[in-house]
C-alpha positions as CSV (number, residue, x, y, z in Angstrom):
1,M,-86.4,3.6,39.9
2,A,-85.2,6.0,37.2
3,K,-86.1,9.6,37.3
4,F,-89.3,10.5,35.4
5,N,-89.7,13.0,32.6
6,D,-91.9,16.0,32.9
7,N,-95.0,14.5,31.2
8,T,-94.8,11.4,33.4
9,I,-94.6,13.6,36.5
10,T,-97.5,15.7,35.3
11,V,-99.7,12.6,34.8
12,F,-98.6,11.1,38.1
13,N,-99.3,14.3,40.0
14,C,-102.7,14.6,38.4
15,L,-103.6,11.1,39.6
16,K,-102.2,11.9,43.1
17,D,-104.0,15.2,43.3
18,N,-107.3,13.5,42.2
19,Y,-106.9,10.1,44.0
20,D,-110.5,10.3,45.2
21,K,-111.8,10.5,41.6
22,A,-112.2,7.8,39.0
23,L,-110.3,9.3,36.0
24,D,-110.0,7.7,32.6
25,Y,-107.4,8.5,29.9
26,K,-109.5,11.2,28.3
27,Q,-110.0,13.0,31.6
28,I,-106.4,12.9,32.5
29,A,-105.4,14.2,29.0
30,E,-107.9,17.1,29.4
31,M,-106.6,17.9,32.9
32,T,-103.0,17.8,31.9
33,G,-103.0,19.1,28.3
34,I,-101.1,15.9,27.3
35,A,-102.3,14.0,24.2
36,P,-104.5,11.0,25.0
37,K,-102.1,8.5,23.2
38,S,-99.2,9.9,25.3
39,V,-101.2,9.5,28.5
40,T,-101.9,5.9,27.5
41,G,-98.1,5.2,27.1
42,I,-97.3,7.0,30.4
43,V,-99.9,5.0,32.3
44,T,-98.5,1.8,30.8
45,G,-95.0,2.8,32.1
46,L,-96.4,3.6,35.5
47,Q,-98.3,0.4,35.6
48,K,-95.1,-1.6,34.8
49,K,-93.5,0.1,37.9
50,L,-96.6,-1.0,39.9
51,L,-97.5,2.7,40.7
52,V,-100.9,2.7,39.0
53,E,-103.5,0.1,38.0
54,R,-106.3,0.1,35.5
55,V,-109.6,-0.6,37.1
56,T,-112.9,-1.7,35.6
57,V,-115.8,0.3,37.1
58,E,-119.4,-0.9,36.6
59,G,-121.4,1.5,34.4
60,R,-118.3,3.0,32.7
61,D,-117.1,2.0,29.2
62,Q,-113.5,2.8,29.9
63,K,-111.2,1.6,32.6
64,V,-110.2,4.2,35.1
65,I,-106.6,4.8,36.3
66,Q,-105.9,4.7,40.1
67,L,-102.7,4.9,42.1
68,T,-101.7,1.8,43.9
69,T,-100.7,1.9,47.6
70,E,-97.1,2.2,46.5
71,G,-98.1,5.0,44.1
72,L,-99.7,7.0,46.9
73,T,-96.5,7.2,48.8
74,F,-94.1,7.5,45.9
75,D,-92.3,10.8,45.1
76,P,-91.6,11.0,41.3
77,T,-89.2,13.9,41.8
78,A,-87.0,12.3,44.4
79,E,-83.5,11.6,43.4
80,V,-82.8,7.9,43.2
81,E,-79.8,6.6,45.2
82,V,-77.7,4.2,43.2
83,E,-76.1,1.4,45.1
84,K,-72.4,0.9,44.5
85,A,-71.0,-2.5,44.2
């Protein structure tokens, strides 16, 4: 996986630090200081990498964002080793 930018790392770490909470986009934006629309784009990118999932929770209007099993063990700041052909 490619190295993440600072905002992506911030959102990812927010989710990891709060994995026991059901956070929606607005809450993540408030906690990180990143614009809600940017959070949405970041979450979409993390979802494409199978690190997060959007989950419907009964009684809530918005889906919440949770780390996947892979996301819980992933280190977004680790250097990526590139295989040479």
